[in-house]
Structure formats: C-alpha cells, structure tokens
C-alpha positions as CSV (number, residue, x, y, z in Angstrom):
1,M,131.7,195.1,52.3
2,S,133.3,192.0,50.8
3,R,136.5,190.4,52.0
4,R,138.4,191.9,49.0
5,A,141.5,194.1,49.2
6,A,143.2,196.1,46.4
7,V,146.9,196.7,46.4
8,I,148.2,199.6,44.3
9,G,151.9,199.2,43.8
10,G,153.4,195.7,43.9
11,G,156.9,196.2,45.3
12,V,158.3,194.8,48.5
13,I,155.7,196.5,50.7
14,G,152.8,196.1,48.3
15,G,153.6,192.4,47.9
16,G,153.8,192.0,51.6
17,W,150.3,193.6,52.0
18,A,149.0,191.2,49.3
19,A,150.5,188.2,51.1
20,R,149.1,189.3,54.5
21,F,145.5,189.6,53.1
22,L,145.7,186.5,50.9
23,L,146.9,184.2,53.6
24,N,144.2,185.4,55.9
25,G,141.5,184.4,53.4
26,W,140.9,187.7,51.5
27,D,140.8,188.1,47.8
28,V,143.4,190.5,46.5
29,A,143.4,192.6,43.3
30,V,146.8,194.1,42.3
31,H,147.4,197.1,40.0
32,D,151.0,197.8,39.0
33,P,152.3,198.9,35.6
34,D,155.5,197.0,36.2
35,P,155.6,194.0,33.8
36,E,157.5,192.1,36.4
37,A,154.9,192.7,39.2
38,A,153.4,189.2,39.0
39,R,156.8,187.6,39.4
40,K,157.9,189.9,42.2
41,I,154.7,189.4,44.2
42,G,154.9,185.7,43.5
43,E,158.4,185.5,45.1
44,V,157.1,187.5,48.1
45,L,154.2,185.1,48.4
46,D,156.5,182.1,48.3
47,G,158.3,183.4,51.4
48,A,155.0,184.3,53.1
49,R,153.5,180.9,52.5
50,R,156.5,179.3,54.2
51,A,156.7,181.7,57.1
52,L,153.3,183.1,58.2
53,P,151.5,179.8,58.8
54,A,154.5,178.6,60.9
55,L,153.6,181.2,63.5
56,Y,150.4,179.4,64.4
57,D,149.3,176.1,65.9
58,R,146.1,176.3,64.0
59,A,145.5,176.6,60.3
60,L,144.9,180.0,58.7
61,P,141.8,180.3,56.5
62,P,141.9,179.0,53.0
63,E,144.0,181.3,50.8
64,G,142.2,184.0,48.9
65,R,142.3,184.6,45.1
66,L,145.0,186.8,43.6
67,T,144.3,188.8,40.4
68,F,146.2,191.4,38.4
69,H,144.5,194.3,36.7
70,A,145.8,196.7,34.1
71,A,143.2,199.4,35.1
72,L,143.3,200.8,38.6
73,E,139.5,201.2,38.6
74,H,139.0,197.5,38.0
75,A,141.4,196.5,40.9
76,V,139.7,198.9,43.3
77,D,136.1,197.9,42.4
78,G,134.3,196.2,45.3
79,A,137.3,196.4,47.6
80,A,136.8,196.9,51.4
81,W,140.5,198.0,51.7
82,V,142.7,199.7,49.2
83,Q,146.4,200.0,50.0
84,E,148.5,202.5,48.1
85,S,152.2,201.4,48.1
86,V,153.7,203.5,45.3
87,P,157.2,205.2,45.6
88,E,157.6,208.0,48.1
89,R,156.9,210.9,45.7
90,L,154.2,213.2,46.8
91,E,153.0,214.2,43.3
92,L,152.7,210.5,42.4
93,K,150.7,209.7,45.5
94,H,148.4,212.6,44.8
95,R,147.6,211.2,41.3
96,V,147.1,207.7,42.5
97,L,145.1,208.5,45.6
98,A,142.8,210.8,43.7
99,A,142.1,208.0,41.2
100,V,141.5,205.6,44.1
101,G,139.2,208.0,45.8
102,R,137.0,208.3,42.6
103,A,136.8,204.6,42.1
104,A,136.6,203.1,45.6
105,A,133.4,202.6,47.6
106,E,132.6,205.4,50.1
107,E,133.0,203.0,53.0
108,A,136.3,201.5,51.8
109,V,139.4,202.1,53.8
110,I,142.0,203.8,51.7
111,G,145.4,203.4,53.3
112,S,148.8,204.7,52.3
113,S,152.0,202.8,53.2
114,T,153.9,206.1,53.3
115,S,156.7,206.1,55.8
116,G,156.9,209.9,56.0
117,F,154.0,211.9,54.6
118,K,151.2,213.1,56.8
119,P,147.5,212.7,55.9
120,S,147.1,216.4,55.4
121,E,149.8,216.2,52.7
122,L,148.4,213.1,51.1
123,N,144.9,214.6,50.9
124,A,145.9,218.2,50.0
125,E,144.4,217.7,46.5
126,G,141.2,216.1,47.5
127,A,142.1,212.5,48.3
128,R,140.5,210.8,51.4
129,A,143.4,208.5,52.6
130,I,144.7,207.6,56.0
131,V,148.2,206.6,56.7
132,A,148.5,202.8,57.3
133,H,152.3,202.5,57.6
134,P,153.5,198.8,57.9
135,F,156.9,197.3,58.5
136,N,158.8,194.9,56.3
137,P,158.0,192.0,56.0
138,V,154.4,193.0,56.2
139,Y,153.2,189.4,56.3
140,L,155.1,188.7,59.5
141,L,155.5,192.0,61.5
142,P,152.2,193.1,63.0
143,L,152.7,196.8,63.5
144,V,150.7,199.3,61.4
145,E,150.9,203.0,62.3
146,L,147.5,204.6,61.7
147,V,147.1,208.3,61.2
148,G,144.0,210.1,60.1
149,D,140.3,210.7,60.7
150,D,138.6,208.6,63.4
151,T,135.9,206.9,61.2
152,P,138.2,205.4,58.6
153,C,140.9,204.6,61.2
154,A,138.3,202.7,63.3
155,R,137.3,200.6,60.2
156,A,141.0,200.0,59.5
157,D,141.6,199.0,63.2
158,A,138.9,196.3,63.0
159,I,140.2,194.8,59.7
160,L,143.8,194.9,60.8
161,H,143.0,192.9,63.9
162,E,141.1,190.4,61.7
163,I,144.2,189.7,59.7
164,G,146.5,189.4,62.7
165,M,148.1,192.9,62.7
166,Y,148.6,195.4,65.5
167,P,147.2,198.9,64.6
168,L,148.9,201.7,66.6
169,R,146.9,205.0,66.4
170,V,149.3,208.0,66.2
171,R,147.9,210.8,68.3
172,Q,148.7,213.6,66.0
173,E,150.2,214.2,62.5
174,I,154.0,214.3,62.6
175,D,156.6,213.7,59.9
176,A,157.7,210.0,59.7
177,H,155.1,209.1,62.4
178,I,156.6,207.2,65.5
179,A,158.7,204.2,64.6
180,D,160.6,205.7,61.7
181,R,161.6,208.7,63.8
182,L,163.3,206.4,66.2
183,L,164.9,204.4,63.4
184,E,166.1,207.7,61.8
185,A,167.9,208.6,65.0
186,V,169.7,205.3,65.1
187,W,170.4,205.5,61.4
188,R,172.0,209.0,61.7
189,E,174.2,207.9,64.5
190,A,175.2,204.7,62.7
191,L,176.3,206.8,59.6
192,W,178.4,209.0,61.8
193,L,180.1,205.9,63.4
194,V,181.0,204.6,59.9
195,T,182.0,208.1,58.6
196,D,184.3,208.7,61.6
197,G,185.9,205.2,61.3
198,V,184.6,204.2,64.7
199,A,182.8,201.1,63.5
200,T,182.0,199.1,60.4
201,T,178.5,198.2,59.2
202,A,179.0,194.7,60.5
203,E,180.2,195.9,64.0
204,I,177.2,198.2,64.3
205,D,174.8,195.4,63.4
206,D,176.5,193.2,65.9
207,A,176.1,195.8,68.6
208,I,172.3,195.8,67.9
209,R,171.6,192.1,67.4
210,M,173.9,190.9,70.2
211,G,172.6,193.4,72.8
212,F,169.8,195.9,73.0
213,G,168.0,194.6,69.9
214,L,167.1,191.4,71.8
215,R,165.8,193.4,74.7
216,W,163.7,195.7,72.5
217,A,162.0,192.7,70.8
218,Q,160.3,191.8,74.1
219,M,160.2,195.0,76.1
220,G,160.8,198.0,73.9
221,L,162.7,201.0,75.3
222,F,161.0,202.2,78.4
223,E,160.3,198.9,80.1
224,T,164.0,198.0,79.4
225,Y,165.2,201.1,81.1
226,R,162.7,200.6,84.0
227,I,164.5,197.3,84.8
228,A,167.9,199.1,84.4
229,G,166.8,201.3,87.4
230,G,166.7,198.2,89.7
231,E,164.1,198.1,92.4
232,A,163.7,201.9,92.4
233,G,162.5,201.7,88.8
234,M,162.4,204.4,86.2
235,K,162.9,207.4,88.6
236,H,166.3,205.9,89.7
237,F,167.3,205.3,86.1
238,M,166.4,208.8,85.1
239,A,168.3,210.3,88.0
240,Q,171.3,208.2,87.3
241,F,171.5,208.6,83.5
242,G,169.6,211.7,82.9
243,P,172.6,214.0,83.1
244,A,174.2,212.1,80.2
245,L,171.6,213.6,77.9
246,A,173.6,216.9,78.1
247,W,176.8,215.2,77.2
248,P,178.0,215.1,73.6
249,W,177.5,211.4,73.2
250,T,175.6,211.6,69.9
251,K,175.4,213.7,66.8
252,L,171.6,213.4,66.3
253,M,171.2,217.0,65.1
254,D,173.8,216.6,62.5
255,V,174.1,214.5,59.4
256,P,177.3,213.4,57.7
257,E,177.7,214.9,54.2
258,F,176.0,212.4,51.8
259,T,178.9,212.1,49.3
260,P,179.6,209.5,46.7
261,E,182.6,208.5,48.9
262,L,180.3,207.8,51.9
263,V,177.9,205.7,49.7
264,E,180.9,203.7,48.4
265,L,182.2,203.2,51.9
266,I,178.9,201.9,53.2
267,A,178.2,199.8,50.2
268,A,181.7,198.2,50.3
269,Q,181.4,197.3,53.9
270,S,177.9,196.0,53.4
271,D,179.1,193.8,50.5
272,A,181.9,192.5,52.7
273,Q,179.4,191.8,55.5
274,S,176.7,189.9,53.6
275,G,177.4,190.1,49.9
276,H,177.9,186.3,49.8
277,L,174.2,185.9,50.3
278,S,171.5,186.7,47.8
279,V,168.7,189.0,48.8
280,R,166.2,186.1,48.7
281,A,168.6,184.1,51.0
282,L,168.7,187.0,53.4
283,E,164.9,187.3,53.4
284,R,164.6,183.6,54.1
285,L,167.1,183.8,57.0
286,R,165.3,186.9,58.3
287,D,161.9,185.2,58.1
288,D,163.1,182.0,59.8
289,N,164.6,184.0,62.6
290,L,161.5,186.1,63.0
291,V,159.3,183.1,63.2
292,A,161.4,181.6,65.9
293,L,161.5,184.8,67.9
294,L,157.7,185.4,67.4
295,R,156.9,181.9,68.5
296,A,158.9,182.3,71.6
297,L,157.2,185.6,72.4
298,R,153.8,184.0,71.6
299,K,154.5,181.2,74.2
300,A,155.2,184.0,76.8
301,D,152.2,186.0,75.5
302,S,154.5,189.0,75.3
303,G,155.1,191.8,72.8
304,A,154.3,190.9,69.2
305,G,153.7,187.3,70.4
306,A,150.6,188.4,72.2
307,V,149.2,189.7,69.0
308,I,149.7,186.3,67.3
309,A,148.1,184.5,70.3
310,A,145.1,186.8,70.2
311,H,144.7,186.3,66.4
312,E,145.1,182.5,66.7
313,A,142.3,182.5,69.3
314,L,140.0,183.8,66.5
315,L,141.0,181.0,64.1
316,P,138.8,177.8,64.1
317,A,140.5,175.0,66.0
318,H,139.1,172.3,63.8
319,H,136.2,171.7,61.3
320,T,132.8,172.4,62.7
321,E,131.0,169.4,61.4
322,E,129.1,167.2,63.8
323,P,131.4,164.4,65.0
324,G,130.6,161.1,63.3
325,A,131.9,157.6,63.3
326,E,135.2,158.6,61.7
327,P,138.3,159.9,63.6
328,I,137.8,163.6,64.4
329,E,140.3,166.3,63.2
330,T,141.9,167.9,66.2
331,V,144.9,169.7,64.7
332,H,145.4,171.5,61.3
333,R,148.5,173.6,60.9
334,A,151.9,174.1,59.2
335,V,155.3,172.8,60.3
336,P,157.4,175.7,61.5
337,Q,161.1,175.9,60.5
338,S,162.1,175.9,64.2
339,W,160.8,172.3,64.3
340,T,163.3,171.0,61.8
341,D,166.7,169.5,62.6
342,Y,170.1,169.3,60.8
343,N,168.6,166.8,58.3
344,G,166.0,169.3,57.2
345,H,163.0,167.3,58.5
346,M,160.8,167.7,61.5
347,N,162.4,166.5,64.7
348,E,160.8,163.4,66.2
349,A,160.1,165.3,69.5
350,H,157.6,167.5,67.7
351,C,155.6,164.4,66.7
352,G,155.0,164.0,70.4
353,E,154.2,167.7,70.7
354,L,151.6,167.3,67.9
355,G,150.1,164.4,69.8
356,A,149.9,166.6,72.9
357,Q,148.2,169.4,70.9
358,A,145.7,166.9,69.6
359,T,145.0,165.5,73.0
360,D,144.5,169.0,74.4
361,R,142.1,169.9,71.7
362,F,140.2,166.7,72.2
363,M,140.0,167.4,75.9
364,E,138.4,170.8,75.0
365,M,135.9,169.0,72.8
366,I,134.7,166.8,75.7
367,G,134.5,169.7,78.2
368,A,137.9,169.1,79.9
369,G,139.5,172.3,78.5
370,P,141.2,175.2,80.3
371,D,138.1,176.1,82.5
372,Y,137.9,172.5,83.6
373,V,141.6,172.4,84.5
374,A,141.3,175.8,86.3
375,A,138.5,174.2,88.4
376,G,140.9,171.5,89.6
377,K,140.5,168.4,87.4
378,S,142.4,167.2,84.3
379,Y,143.8,164.2,82.4
380,F,147.5,163.2,82.8
381,T,149.4,161.3,80.2
382,V,150.8,158.0,81.7
383,E,152.0,156.3,78.5
384,S,152.7,157.2,74.8
385,H,154.0,155.3,71.8
386,L,155.2,157.1,68.7
387,R,155.7,155.6,65.2
388,F,157.6,157.6,62.5
389,L,156.5,156.7,59.0
390,Q,157.3,159.6,56.7
391,E,159.5,162.7,56.7
392,L,157.9,166.1,57.2
393,T,159.7,169.4,56.3
394,A,159.2,173.1,57.1
395,G,156.0,174.5,55.6
396,D,154.3,171.2,55.2
397,R,150.5,171.5,55.9
398,I,149.6,168.8,58.3
399,S,146.5,167.6,60.2
400,V,145.9,165.2,63.1
401,T,142.9,163.0,63.4
402,T,142.0,161.4,66.7
403,Q,140.4,158.0,67.3
404,V,139.1,157.1,70.8
405,L,140.1,153.5,71.6
406,A,138.7,153.6,75.1
407,G,136.9,156.1,77.3
408,T,135.5,154.7,80.5
409,G,136.0,155.4,84.2
410,K,139.3,157.2,84.8
411,K,140.9,156.1,81.6
412,M,141.2,157.8,78.2
413,H,143.0,155.9,75.4
414,L,143.6,157.9,72.2
415,F,145.2,157.2,68.8
416,H,146.4,160.2,66.8
417,R,147.3,160.0,63.1
418,I,149.6,162.8,61.8
419,R,148.8,163.3,58.2
420,H,150.4,165.2,55.3
421,G,147.8,165.1,52.6
422,D,146.7,161.5,52.1
423,T,149.9,160.2,53.8
424,I,150.1,159.2,57.4
425,A,153.5,160.6,58.5
426,A,153.4,159.4,62.1
427,T,151.1,158.1,64.8
428,V,150.9,158.8,68.5
429,E,149.1,156.4,70.9
430,T,148.4,157.9,74.3
431,V,146.9,156.6,77.5
432,L,145.7,159.2,80.1
433,L,144.2,159.0,83.6
434,H,141.8,161.5,85.1
435,V,143.4,163.3,88.1
436,D,142.3,165.6,90.9
437,L,144.8,168.5,90.8
438,A,144.5,169.2,94.5
439,T,145.4,165.6,95.7
440,R,147.4,164.7,92.6
441,R,145.5,161.3,92.7
442,T,143.3,159.7,90.1
443,C,139.6,160.2,90.3
444,L,136.5,159.9,88.2
445,P,135.7,162.8,85.7
446,H,132.7,165.0,86.0
447,E,129.6,163.4,84.6
448,D,129.3,165.7,81.6
449,V,132.9,165.0,80.6
450,S,132.5,161.3,81.1
451,T,129.3,161.3,79.0
452,A,131.0,163.2,76.2
453,L,134.0,160.9,76.2
454,A,131.8,157.8,76.2
455,A,129.9,159.2,73.2
456,F,133.0,159.5,71.2
457,A,134.2,156.0,72.3
458,G,130.8,154.6,71.2
459,R,131.0,156.3,67.8
460,H,134.5,155.0,67.2
461,A,133.9,151.5,68.6
462,A,133.2,150.0,65.1
463,L,136.4,151.5,63.6
464,P,139.3,149.1,62.9
465,K,141.9,149.0,65.6
466,P,145.3,150.4,64.6
467,A,147.4,147.7,63.0
468,A,150.6,148.4,64.9
469,R,150.3,149.6,68.5
C-alpha cells in the first residue's frame, strides 16, 4: 500500500490526524463537507508544524501532500489508512463507515476516532472498522487505543509506530475503552465539587496540575501508588489505603443534575479562569508546555518520552550521500520553544548544544559512537569557540555542517556551521582529544577510527579555512 492516508471529518481530531500523518511524510486526502474545513485544518497544521518537529533532535521526513476532496470515494482511493472522525452520532458513523468500506482497499486500515462506541456497534450494519481512538492534540500525544479484530489492528499497530504513536490494544470491547473511563470518573467528581460549592473550575485544575497530574505524566497511577507504599511497595499501600474505598469520599455512581444553571455556573467560572485567552492562544500554550514535558521525558527515556526516543531512532540522522570534499551535514532539526529566551530567540547556550550534537554525530560517522564509548574509549572536548551571527527563533528549521580542520594522532579539530536556510546563524569550533575512559588519560584511537577521521581530514584539506576562528 502507498503512504497515503484519508481523513473523513476535518474537525479538531481529524485535523490532528492529518497533521500527524503529513508531518511524518504521508500524503493526506481530506473529505469534509464543511466549507471551512481547509481553514480549520490549516490552523491545526500551523500549530503542529511549530510543535511536533521540536520534540526531536533529528529532522522529520519531508512533509506529505495535503488535498481536499468533495467526494468521499476520491479521498479514500488508494489510501493505506482511512480515519473516520465525524461527530459521535452512531447513525452518522454507520453511513460514513459503510461508504468507506465500499470505497477503500481490502487491506486498508479503517479506523474510527470514536471515544465511546465499540467496534460491534460501529460495524452493526456491515462496516469493517476498528476503533483507533487518539487524544488531543493528536499530532503531539502518542496514545491511540486500538479495539477490534487482530489482523487490522496488527496493520494499524505497525503504521502507528511508524508515525511516532503508541498503540494500546484494549483487551475486550467496553464502552469508552480505557482512558476515557478514567477521565469520566474524574470529570464526574469535578462536576460534583463545583455543584456543591467545594471548589471552582480553576481550583480543581490547580489541584491536578500542581500535584498528581505531574506524577501521572511520568508514572501513571499504579507506579505512583507503588512508591507511596514506601519500601514495602504496593501491598503496603493497599493495606493502608484500601479501607478508604468503602468510605463515602466520592460520588462516582451519581451524576449532578445537568441543568442550565449548572452549565451557566461552569461556563462562568471557566470564563473567569481563562477567558482572557483565545482558544488558539491556549492551544499554543498547551503545545509549548507539552513539548517541554515530552522532551524532558525523552531525555529520561520514560513514559511518552520513550515513544519519541524510539521513533527518533528510526529517523535518518543525516543525508545518506557518500561524503565528499564539502563539509558533511551532521544535524538537521527544528528549534524547540524550550530553547528560546525572554527575547524570543534561541539562547546562546543551545548553539553549544548544537555543536555538541554535531560532534556526537560525526563521532558516530567515524566509528566512535555509543558502542565505541561503551568499550572504553572516547573523545573529550578541551576547547570550544562560539560565534553568534544571526537570530534563531522557535520552529526554525536548522542544519549543521561539519568541517574537519585536523584529525591526526589524539587530536580532532572540528568546525561546525549552524545554518538556517542559506544563512549561517552561528559557528562552533571545537578541539577534542582522544581519551581512555578507564585511566581518564589521552591515548591514540583505534586504527579504524583513526583511518576514518584521517579520510575526512584529507577530503576537507583543500577547503578554505574559516575566516574568523
């Protein structure tokens, strides 16, 4: 099958699916009768183009082609994945999924973004869909709950991993799957707290984001409570807090009466809490915060960050052409928002970080990568010089080219140019010495590393030396 996806329904979720596929190199065809669909998806894409590449220290594939189609059949034609994201009305989903099933290839994955319906309900009138329930924003959050037959779910699993997502197979059909059932429990209790005058919407949100929400982002529920049990672990926690389950702490089996007065109360408190910000401003704030959290988790290889790290390992680190006489590209990536300062441009410290990334990548290219380091040898930086020539801002696509100025004996001398388009934004000149990690003293590199480094130095010997060093 081709790397082509079809999105049926271009709202917030459909637009997020389109962005996730597009930015991972897939062509995307959209069908939505809404005359504003192109504008709405364009705005979602603007946010995705700013946020998703900032998660990675390597470049995502070239963006796919986005098209809009008046006929559902034209959108679905040739698609390897078709995602239905129409409103949560079962009769509407029956009509749409039946049409998709007639038009889509037999081997195509047909996924529904439904947050509550089961596959048996979706397919009651002859459709062949699985549940592929994502979370907003789809282009940043990796989780997709998969419910359905094994064969299409297996195909879906492979594709979702390819585009950097985390498929979670739900063991059996159940209303609202897994995550939304947990969210529903919290939502019910929150509505009671507001109804009873115990807390406002802002206070409830503060209780989550200042406390257990931060724990859940990295450890979920059960690992968090395992730690709460101390050295004795989960058994101690259950023994200590288990009896509280019988106490009337919550009202999970009851729902406050959904009256116009309750709607007005919630809406008024929500307006007071964040009505001064537009929805787009809130989305941008959310995305910037998610990028920062996910990058921190990626560094720790924990939670959703581990998904990003695994996906990044599949991305090409640099172009695959044979190295020639020109400086070699060692970094290609976007500037994350977390690298910017109060002036709105990239902090100078991250120019040094880019130089370090370029050096690490070049070390891999000459055979001195992670396996070499694990075997007890490496290069240590002994001197660096940075020049700042042009501002860089969040979202800028940048590359680093590396020129070898010297590479004999224990010494490696590199010159990195940080580029934004045709402009050199900064340079990093670095001198490194080869070190035995056991003795922490300099030593000669292995012969294959020395030979590879000397080959690069020889190819670059005729290049002009940097003007200002």
